[in-house]
N, C-alpha and C positions, 0 to 999 in steps of 0.2 A: 086797056093796060098795053104796055110796051112789045113791040115785037122782038121778036128773035135776034134781029138785025140791028135794032135801034139798044137794046143792052148790050151785044156786042161790043160796037161802037162805042159805046160809054165806057164798056170794060176797056177796050183798047187804049183809050184816050187818056185814062186814068192811071194805065200802066206807064203809059209815056212821061207824068209828072214825077217830077221830083224836089224837094223842096229842103234848103237849107237856110240856117241862121248867121250872121256874123257876130260874133261875141267877142269884146272887148272892153279896156278901163277909157276912160275918154280919152280924146287927142290921142289915139294909138291908131285913127285911122281908118275907122269901120266904112264913113260916107264914103272917103275917097276910095276906097276899094270896091266897093257897090259901082261906081260910076266906072272905074277901071275895067269892070267886068262886063258892064254893059257895053262898053267901049269898044270891047274884046268879042263881045258877041252882037256886036255892030249895030245895037239898038240904039245907040247916040253916035254922033257924028264927033262931036270934042268935047271933053272933060272941062271942068272948073267949078271953082266953088260958087260962083255963081249963078250957075245950071244943075246944081246937082239937084239929082233926078228923084232920090228919097227924101231929102229937106226941103217940104214943099210948105212948110210954116214959117210966116215971117219973124217969128221969135228966133227960130231953126237957123235961117239965112244970118241972120243979126247976131247971132250969137254963135255962129259957126259949130254947134251940139247937135244932136240930135234929140226932139223929145217924146217925138211918139213912133210907133215901129212903124215900116214901108216896106211894102212889098213890090217887086220891080219882076214882074215874069217876062219872058224872052225865051225863046227859039235857039239851043244849040244842039248841031247836028241832029239827030232824030228822036230828044230829049226836049220837052217844056220845063224850064227851069224857074222856079219859087223863087228867088233871094230875098229874104229879109233881111231887112237894116235893122236894127234895135240900137233903144237907147243906152247909151253908155253911163252916163250920170245917174249916181246912184238916187235921185232923188226920182228917177224917171223908171228905177228898174220894176216897178212892178209889169208895166208892161212887157217886158221881156220874159217876165217870167211865164206869162200866158203863154207870148209867142214861140215859146219853144215844148209847148206841150205839140204841137204840129209839127216840127220837122224830123226829117229825115235825119241828117247830119249838121254838126254845128263846124261852124271853121273858126275856131279859137286865134284872132287876130294882136301877136306880141310887138311892141316898141322894141327894138334890134339892143337899142343901149338902157332901157328897162325891164327886160324882162317880165315876170310875172307880177301884175300888180294888183291889189286892192280888189277893184271892181271886177278883174278876171275873173279872179279865182273863185267871188262869191257866185259869177254867172257860172264857171266851171262844176261849182259845186250841183247846180243845179242840173246841171247834164249828168254827173254822175249819177244823182238819184234817178234820173229817167233814163239811165242807160243809154245817152244819146251818143252815136261815134264823132271823135271830134278829128278834122285835121287842123295841123295848125301852121300859121302862115309866120313868120317873122318878118317884119316890116318894117322899111325906112334903114335897110342897108346900104343907102345910097348916103347916109350920114354916118358920122362917129358911132362907135355903140360896141356893145361887149364880144368875146370870144365868142363863133360857133360852137365848140365844142362846150363852154361854160353854159350856156343856154340850153342845149340837150339836156346837161347835168342837172340843172335846176326844174326841167319839167319831173325830169323821175324824181329828182330826191322831193321835191314840193306837194307835186298831184299825183304821183305813184302811176304815172302812165309810164310809157315804155315809149322815147321816142325813137322812128324810122324813118331817117330824113328818104325823100323822095328825088330834090335836086339839094344841091350843095354848093355854095358862092364863089366864087372864081374874084381873089380880093377881097382884103381886111376891110370891116365896117367904115364906108367914106370912101372905100376906093373900089367900086363895085363893077367886074367887068362882065361880070354874066353869072350863068351856075352850068353845072354839070346834072346832064339827067342820069342818074345810078342804074335806070334800068338799059341806057341805050351806051352809055361812055360818051355820047357828045355833048359839047359845050356850046350854049346858046349866048353869043355875044350879043350887048344889048348897046344901044346908039339911041340917046335922048333926042326926041323930037321938041321944037322949041314952046316949051310951056310944058311938056307933059299932055300936050292938049290932046292930042290924036294915039294911037297905036306905037309904041317904040319900035324903032327897028331893028331887026333881027337878022342876026347872020350866024347862021348853023358851020360850027366849026370840028372837023378829027382831032383826035388826041394830039397826032401831030403837029397840024396847023397850030392849038391851042398852046400847045408848048413854044413853039416859034415866035410865037404872038406875044406870050403874056408869062413864059420864062417862070421866075420863082414861085407869084402865086400863082400859076398852075399846078408845079411841082408838089407845093404845100397843100391845095385843095385834094389832088391823088393822095397827098401822106395820111390826111386827115380822113380820109374815104377808106382807102385801106385799115387804119385803127379803127372804123366804125365796124368794116364787114368781119374783122378778127373777134370784135364783141357780141357779133350777131344782131345787131341793128339792122334788120333787113324789113321788109313789109311783111306782116304774115296777115291779111285779110279778117282770119277766123279773130286776130287778135282785136284787132283794128272794130269788127262787127261785135265785139263783146265789149268793147268800150276799154279794154288794158293797154291798147298801144294805140298811140298817135302819128303819121304820116305827117312829115314836115318838110314844108316849102320855104324859098329864101326869095325875095324880093323886096319892091319898092314903087307902092302903088301909085305913089304922086306922078313918078316916071313911066309908071305901065312896065316895069319890069318885071317879068319873072310871073305877071297875071295869067298869063298863057296857060303857063306850067300847072296852075292850080286849076284852072277850068279843066284841062286834057284830063289829069288821075282824077279827079273829084266823079267825073262822069260813070268810070269804070268802078270807082272805089264804093260811090252811093249807088249802083247800081245790082253790086256783089249782095251790100247790107240789104238792097229789099230784098232779095232773091232769098237770102239766107233767114232773112225773120220769119219768113212762113215756116220753116224747117222748126225751131223750137217749138211751136207750138204744135206743130204735128206729134214732135217726139214727145212732149207734155202729154196728149191725149193718150199715146200708145204707153207712157210711160204709168199712167194712171190705171188704165186697162189691164194691164201686166199685173198691179199690184193687186188689186182686184181680183184676178184670176188664179192668182198664187197663195198662197198660205196668210190670209187676211190678217194682218196687222193694222186693226183700227189708226193706234197712234200714230205710228208711222206713216201712214197713209195721208191723217188730215197735215202733218207735219210738212210732208212734202206738198203738200196742196197750198200751205201757206208759203212757202218758200219760191215754188212756181210761179205763184201769184207775184211776187218781189221782181223775179227774174220778167217776166212777161210783160206786166201792165205798165213798168217804171215809178210803182211807188216805194216808199221807203219802208213801208212793214207790214204784215197781213195778223189777223189774229180771226181764231175760230172759239162759236160759243157754240152750245150742242143741251138739247134736254136730257137729263137722266131720268129714270126710268121712275120718279116723283111729278116730272115735268119741270123741275128746275132747271133754269140754267146755268151752266158751268163752261170753262176755259177747258179744251181739251189739246189747241194748239196754238204757239205763236211763233213768229217766225223771229222774233227776238226776245228781250226779256225784261225790256222797258215795256215792251208792247204787251207781253203776260201780265206784267204788274198793270198796265191801265186797263187793261180788261177785266182784272178783278176787280181795281176801286169802281168801274162802273157798276160791278154786280153789286157790290157791298154798299154803294152807292143810290142803288135802284136810280140811275137817269144817265142819259147818255143816247146817241143817236142809236148803236146798235142793239139796246132793248126797244129802241123804236119800232126799228127795221125788225125786228122778230116778233113783235106783239101785233105789228101792223102788216106783216107778209108781205111788205114793200119795200123796195130800196129806199135807202136816204141817203142823202147824196149832202155835203156842208164843206163848199169850197173853200171860207174861213171861218177858222171858229169865231176868231174873234167878234164876230158879228151875232153870234146867235149867245152871248153868254147867260142871256136873262131866261133861256129856253133850260140850259144842263149848266149852269153855274158850276156846282163843285168839278165836272168833269169837265170841263173847257179849261180850267183852272190848273186841274191834273195834266191834260195834254200837252199845256202850253210848257208846264214846268217838265216833263221828259222830252219836250223838242218837237212836238207835231202840230202843225196847222191847221189841217185838213182832216177830214176824215168819209168814205164813202162806204155804206153798208150793204151790204147784197142777201137778201134771205136763203135760208136753205128749204126749197120746199118743192113738191110734188102736188099738184093741184091745191086742194086745200089747206093739205097736211104740213105745217113749218116745224123743223127740226132744230133750228137753228140760224147762224147769221156769220157770215164770212164778211169781214171788216177790212179797209183799205184805208193805212193811215200815209200821211205825206208830211214832213216837214216844212214845206213849201206853200203857200195857200194857191189853189188854183181848182179847177174842176177837171175832174179825169175826161181825156176822149170816149165820146163815145162809144165808137170801136172797142176801145182798151174796156170798156164797161161792161158790153157785152159779152167778149171774151172772159170776163170774170165772175160773170151769170151763168156762162156756161160752163164753168171750173165747180161753179156751185152745185149747180145741176146735176154735172156727171157724182159729185161726192156724194149725195142727195140720194141718188139713183142708186149709187154703189151700198150704202148702208140700208137704204130699205129692202135690196133684192134679197138681202141676208133674212130678212125678216120673212119674203116671201117664201123664200125656200124652205127657212124650217118651220113655217106656215104661223107660226106667232111667236110673238116676244123676243124674238132675237133681235132685233133693233137695242130696246132698252137692255138686254140682258146684256148686249153686245158694249153697248154706252155706259152702263154701269162698272162692266170688267174694265173698261178703258178708263173709266174714274178713278178705280181699284188700283189701276196700272199707275196712274199720273201721281197717286199718294207715294207707292213704291219710288217711282221715277225722282219725284220731288227728294223724297229721302237719302234715295243714292246720289242724286246731286249735291246735296249739302254735305254727305259724306267725302265723298269727293273732292268739293271744294275745301274742305277741311284738310283732309291728308296731303292733297297735291297743292294745296296754297293757291289754287287760282280763284276767279269769280265764277259764282254758278252759269254762268254763258260759257264759261270754256269746260267749267266739268260736265256739262251737257251735250257740249260736242265732243268729249274724250268718251262720253257712255256711249252715243249714236256709233263713234270710228270701232269701238270697242265690239258692239254688237252687228256690225256691219262684217267687221273680221273673224268674227268666230262664229257669221251665220246663227246668232242667237235675236231672240226676240230681245226687243226693250226690257218688258216687264220680267221676264226668267233672269236676266243681265241684273238689271236691278235690287230683285230679290236674293241675286248671290252675292252683290257688293254689301247691301245692307247688313245680311248674316255672317260677313265676312269670310265666307266661301272662295273667294276670288278676289284678286287686286286686278286695278288697272294702274298701268304708269303713264306717266304725264308723255304728251307728244306733241308738235308744235300743230297748233291751233290757227284757222283762218278764220277771220272773224265776218259772220254772215251780215249781212246790208240790215241797216235800219236798228 
């Protein structure tokens, strides 16, 4: 058995490691920026396509593209950085999907002249589904391109991430003098080295020096920064960690302009994301414990469980099956309407990985449903129809007693990280213990009574959803969100408010609803 000192040493080394991937459309400069980062970290002495450290295959070097994912590890300050160079071409994107399961953060590389391109959008959706924080680097600013404010607007409008620039270019695209660091107000002026083969020469300028040297270009940059400040486009670490905003930097990787500015903010940004990642997990277990201690509402408790699984585990959706008093499986909670319908279909056809998990009491993981069409043909077809490509079912059991299954769905094929699966199983175990504890407290049959009451409540809730959907002219998913908001604001049980909606004694007004993932 390892000694305490060995375990402590391993933990310390693991804490130093940070992993991030570069994602983009082909030819946006992924391998070039990988080299430039390695050059900045003094891993290599010179850069150049003939010696790209991440493109090692002969075909990659001949065609000038990345075909496989490659990892470059280097020390930077007190950290050990794992930088993943991923294929951008659609023909090799499967490798990228797999790589993105293991990163702390992604760097989204945009061509200054083209902005968001199709493959970038596809890879970003993988990051969104997994709630991976994204740093945006707008590349090729040394060539003609679009206006910087227009690029920020495209990011916000098309992918709904709030851009918060960390650096800002001095000079239009194609006339790149340097960048303003918004944190210090100082300008870094760049001077190209021959061929860009070594790190760019940088000169630090005060605002007064920059104004004298670059005149109109400096003043224009400051005016644009003032506009950004007025609109509140300032970095918010919590929003970044929650993957709702993206820090933005400008540069030119081939000339090694602005690359250091990517490494320097990336260190504290990824550090804080890693630290913050532990907080939601603790918060979820506290929240679930509070739910068990307070007046126990089974339906709300189980819906919270499915929602937190989506948030914590990076899956697209989650559903819950539980047995009723006749030991028949029923759908009792789901993070989205399509998930609920798929779970119902699974029960109706009596086939699927979630049923196999319940019957065996063992986890069932399917990283790619298209490879299992012979095992569950009808379920696989239905899952594909609603957009799910992978499923991971976890048993809800205590010792030999299995009472249901927690089911995790993903829109992209691929296995879930082992640590995340362990967290998912822990959440399922907590829920199982919570449900079984009530039976122990009341000595007998409390669990089956609660589950039967939950199923009866579910009937009422489904009726209330239908009434609200018809009355308010919204879909059933929005109707359920309105119903839950109404129950919370009135401090009422979902089942009680649902009864009042069905019998007409209470009404709810439409409110703005935020669609949940999945």
